[in-house]
N, C-alpha and C positions, 0 to 999 in steps of 0.2 A: 525501196523507192525513198526518196527525203521526204521529208514532214510537209513539205510544197505539195507535194503530189495526191492526187485525190482517186481513189478507184471508185468507178463509178459500176453499179449493176443494174441491170433491166431484166425484169421479169413479165412475161407474158403468159399470164394466168388464164386459163380458159374453161368450159367447162368439159370439153373432149382433150385437148392437149394443153401442155405448159412448156415455154422454153426460157432461156436464162441468158444472156450475153452480158462481157464486163467489157472495160476499156480501160486506159489511165488518162488521167487528166492532171496537166504538170504547167506549173506556171511560167513556161515556154509559149503559153498560148496555143499549143499545136496537139487540140484536145481528140482525143478518141482515133487517133489516125487507124490505131489498129485495135478493131471492134471480134474480142474473143467470142464464138459462139461454141458454146457446151454440147458435144457432140456424143458423148458416153454416157448415156442415162443406162442404168442396171436395167433393165427393162427389153423382154423378148417381143414385144408388140410397136417397139420403135418403127416406123415404117414410113414418117415423111423423109424425103428428100433425103438428108445425109446424115438421119438420125439426129436434126437439131430439136427436136421436139417428143417428148414423151409423155404418155397417156396420164391424162390426170385421175391417176386413179391410186386408191391404197387397198391396200389388203390388213382383213385382222381373224386373229386365229379364231376358232370357234367358243374361246373362251371371252372373247369382245377385246384380246390384248394387240397392240401394232405386230403385224407380224413384218418385223424389216426384212427377212428375206424374199418377202414376195410368192410366199409359196401357197397360200390358201385361196379363198373364192374371193376374185377381186368386188370390192364394194365401190360401182363407180359414183362420183361426189354428185350430188345433187337431183341422180337420177335413183328412183325408186329407195329413197332413204328411210320413207317406214316400213318398206317390205324386207328389207335386209335384217335378215336374225343378228349379224355380229355389229351392226348400227344401231340397235333399238338402245341401247344404252346410252347412248352418244348424242349429242345435239350436234347438227349440221357445222356449228360455228366449231366444234373440238376435233371435229375429222379434218375441215381443211385445215385447221391450225394442224394436227399431226401431219397431213401430206406436206403442209408449207415446210414445217420443220424439215422432211426427209429432203426437202429440194434444197434446201438452207446447207444441211450435212453434204449433200454431194457437189454444190458448190464452193464450200470451204475446202471439201478435198480437191477440186480442181485446184483453186487459187495456191495451196500450198503446193501443189504440182509444180507450177508457174514460179511462184513468188517465193517459195520456202515461209519455215515458221517465221518470218519477219513481221507479216501484215499486223 
């Protein structure tokens, strides 16, 4: 991508599901012709359409550490936060930040596949 090109990312973050899409914008005025939707979410629970969304969930290990393999007991964001043993030590904003950091990491992996490390 040249310096005049831009990458536009859209995030649909909801309390139940999250989706991410992106497209290129260039100086030619032909913006967003090919919107790419991320479909390869690392979750066994992606069941909407063609896996274009992933549950807005994050998993913590029993020690309260982020479980990047998502093997522990799921902690649904914004639901029963006060009752969850794994989230008692974290504020809701911290849980959302952890979740969105994982979404960003997955987005970057997808962008690297499409564009290489040139971004």
